[in-house]
N, C-alpha and C positions, 0 to 999 in steps of 0.2 A: 512756318509761322514767324511773324515778325518778332524781334527781340528788343528789349530795352536795356541799354548799357549806359555807362558814364563816359562822357567825352568832353573835350575842351573846345569851346567855340570862341571866335572873335565876333562879337555882336555888331560892331560898327567901327568906322575909321578911328584908330588910335584909342578906342575904348579898352579898358582892361579885359583880359580874357576871363572866362569863367567856366566852371564845370557844370554841365547840363546833362539831363537824361536824353539820350539819342535813341531813335527808333531805327533798327537795322532790318530791312526787308529780307525775305528769302532771296537767295541768288537766282537770277534769271539765266537764260541761255548764255553760255560763255562767261559766267561770273562765278565768284567765290567769296565766301565769308571767311575772314581770317581773324583768329584770336591773337591779339597783339601781345607780345611779351616785352618788347623794348622799342623805344622810338627816340631818336636824337632830336635835340632842339636846334634847328638849322636857321641861318639868317633869312632864308626864304620865307619861313613862317612869320618872322617879324615883318618882312615886306608885305605879306598878306594882311597882317594886323594893321599896318600903317596905311593900307589902301594903295600901295605902290605897284600892285600887279593888276588888280581890277577892283571894282566897287560892288561885286556880287555878294555882298554880305547877306546873312551870316556865314562865316567860313568854319568848317570843321578842320582845325589845324593838324599838322603833323604829317610827315611823309617819309622820314628816314628810318624805316622800321623793319622788324623781323617778327615772325610769329608762326603759328601753326594753322594750317587750313582746317576749318571746321566743317564746311559743307561746300558743295559745288553745284552749279546748275547744269542743265541739259547740254550735251555736246562737249563737255570739258574732259579731256583725256590726258593732258600733260601733268596735272596735279590731282591729288585725291586727299580726302580727309586724313589728317595725321601727318602730312608732309610738313617739314620745317622749311620755311621760305623767307627770302628777303624780298621786300616789295620794291618794285621799280616804277618810275613814272613815264617810261617810254615803252609800252607794250607794242612791239612791231607787228605790222599787219601781214607781212609776207607776200603782199600782192601789188604794192605800189611800184612805181618805176625805180625808186632807189633799192627796194628789196629785190626786185627782179634783176637788177644789175649787180647783185652781190654786195650791196652796201647798206645793209639793214640798219646800221647805226644812224643813217640819214633818213630813216623812214618818214614819209610825208603824211602818213595816215595812222599814227599811233592812237590807241583807243583806251577808254575807261569804261567803268560800269555805266549802264544806261538807267538802271533803277536808282532812285534818289533816297538817301538817308534824310531823316527829318527830325525836328523837335517834336515833343509830345503834342503840340497844338497843330501839327501838320506843316509847319514852316520848313521848306526845303533848304537843305544845307549844301554849300559848295565845298566839296572836299579839296584841301590843298593839294595841288598837282595831281588831282584825280585819285587821291589816296585817303586823306583824313585819318591819320593813325594815332593822334592823341586821344585814343579811346580804347575801351576794353576789347572791342571788336570793330571791324570795318568791312565794307563791301567794295570789292575791286573787280576789274576784269581779270579773268584767270591768267591772261598773258602777262599781267603785272606781278605774278608770283614766280620767283626763281628758286628752285630747290637747291639747297646747300647742305653740307654735312651737319646733322643735328647735334654733333658733339661740341660745336663752337658756341661760345657765349652769345646769347641774343643781343646783349648790349654792344658787342663788338660787330656781329654780323650786320645789324641794322645800319651801321654807318656807311656800308657800301651802297645803300639805297640812294645816297645823294652826294654829300660833300667829299668824302674820302675817294669815292669813285671818280668824281669830277676832277679832283686834283691829280690823282695817279694817272688817270686817262689823259689829262692835258699834257703830261710829260711823255707817256709811253705811246698812246694812240695818236694824238693830234700833233704833238711836237716831234714825235719819232726820235727822241733822244737816243743817241748811239754811244757805243763804247768809246771812252776817251773824250767825249764832248764836254764843253763848258756850258753851264746852265746858270741863269740868274732867275730868281723867283721874287717878284715884287708883291709884297703883301703876305704876311705870315700868320694868317688865321688858320682855321681848319683846312680850307681848300689849299692854301699856299703850302702849308706843311705837308699835305698829302702829295703835292707836286714835288716837293723835296724828296719824299719817300720814293716817288715814281722815278725821278731822275737817278737816284742812287740805285734803284732796282735795275734800271736800264744800263748802268755802267758808266755814268758820267764821271769824269775825272775831277772836275771842279764844280761845286754847287754853291752859288753865292746867294744868300738870303738877304732881302732888303725889307726894312720896315722902319717905323718911327718909334717903336716901343722895344726897349732893350729886353723886357721880359719875353716878348715873342721871339726875339732873335736868339735868346738863350735856348728856348724850346726848339727852334729850328735846328740848332746845332745838335741837339739830342736826336733829331730825326734824320740827320745825315748831312746837314750843311757843312761845307768845309771853310767857308768864310761868311762874315756878316757885315752889313753896312747899315748904319743908322742914317736914314735919309733926312732926318730932321736937322742933323748937324753936318752932313756930308753930301756933296753932289753925287747922287747915285750913278749917273751916267759916267762921270769921270772915274769914280771908284771902280765900277765894273770894268771899264776899259783898262785901268791900271792893273787890275788883277788878271787880265787876259792878254798881256803883252801889247797893250795899246789898241787892240783890235775890236773888242766887244765880244759878248758871249755868242756861242753858236745858236743857242735857243734861249729866249727870254719869255718867261711866263708871267703874264700880268693877272694877278689874282685879287685885284681891288675893284676894277670896273669904273675907272674915273679917267677923264680925258688927260689930266696932267700925268698920271702914272702910266697911261698908255704911251704918251709921248716919250717918257723916260725909257720905256721898254723899246720903243722904235729906234731911238738913238743909241741905246746901250747894246744893241745886237751887232754882230760882225757883218760886214758886207756879205750879202747873199745868205745871211742867217735867217732865223725864223722867229716871229713874234706870235705868241699864243695868247689870246684873250679868253680867260675863263672867269674872271670877275664879271659880275652882272651890273651893267649900267642902268640908270633910270631913264625913262623915255625922253626927258627934256635935255639930256646931255648931248653936246655937239663936239665934234673933233675937227680941228684944223691942222693940216700938215701941208707943207709945200709939195705940190705934185711932182716937182723935179726931184725931190728927195725920195719920194716913193719910187719913182722911175730909176733914179741913179743908184740907189742902194741895193736894188734887186732883192732876191730872196722871197720869203713868203710871209704874208700877214694872214693868220688863221684865227677863227673863232672856234672854241671848244664847248659844245653843248653836251653836258653830262659826260664829259671826257670821251666823247665819240665812242662810248662803250656799247657792247652787245651783252646785256645782262646774262644771257644763257651761257656765254663763253667766259666772261670776265669775273663774275661773282664767284663761281666755284673755284676758279684758278686762284684768286686772291685769298680766299678762305684757306685753300691748301697751302699757299705760301706762308700765311700767318701760322697755321698749325705746325709747319715745318720749322718755324722760328726764323724764317728769312725776311719777314717784315713783321712789325709789331703794331697791329691795328689797335690793340688795347691801349696803347700810349695816347690815343686820341680821346679816351674817355676820362674826363676830368672829375666828374661826379655823377652819381645816380640820384634821381629825384622821383617824386610822385606827381600825379596829375595836377594836384593843387599848387605845385611849386613853379609852374611854367612862367608866370609873370615875373617872378624874381629871377628866373634863369635868363629871360630876355635882358634884364638889367645887367646881370653879370656878363652876358655876351657883349653888350654895348660898351662896358668898361674894359673889355679885353681880359677878363679874369679867367676865362675858360676856353679850352678848345671845343669841347662838347659836354653839355649837360645831357644826360640820357634818362628819359622817363622809363622806369621799370615797373611793369604791372604783374 
């Protein structure tokens, strides 16, 4: 039987979000209904609200979430009611050419629930990243549910559903930071700070945080940055080179998603070093680089989508590391809020006042 719950929708481009009654259908084959316990306010949700991802309004926002499986549809065997799960937005298919080659993090046929959540008048909702977790409950594909230790705080666990995983994975999975490497991270919001954590976890000897906000740089130091550069007052390329014996960093992670900062990352890496783009650009952005420099500098230019993670492998591992005290995922939670506070949380995010506001239900 369909259920009525409260959820936060973006009704139209740049319109204020509002709390509405949402109709959640019973799960169909391969689907699950999850009772949400916590959901982080991610910059991607703001992109949806601004119409920067698509114009398929109204959106049911929220995707960085953890909760408890309430019910499952036919054919679901990996999770069952009562399981504590982190939701992910890349449920791998196991059948495409990437999955069959043993590279499921590149899956070309990830899937979401096929049944649609609606408003009371029947208007179909577009769930953000196929999740829609700014709600008391949501409907997802069962493959989007990753079981983790239920002893962990939901507010902490949910962060792995997007930003923290993206940053840690950019360093560990995509950039393949190694012991003794030098790493520069350009852009020290939630994703950039997670990349700092990932670089530290991987054994980097030198981690250089770059941003235009001294408050963010101070936070990056608490996450493991060994050096900081304010690029508003200092040329970041020259500063990174000066801190790495004139060579440039072994791995430079660009967590802004802008052509100018990408160029800085490109020229701040060592010869044959690696650039990792994890910041999300907008569709109209264009990049110009001399092709001779791309050729002559060698190395790798990589994009990191969701930190090239495999949720079934990475989420439980990172929860274990957090519980062992080897990483502090709780440091990313700046504040906890309610469903009615999300518009204000977007404003605080824009001002750089928070790493993560987390909705707790």
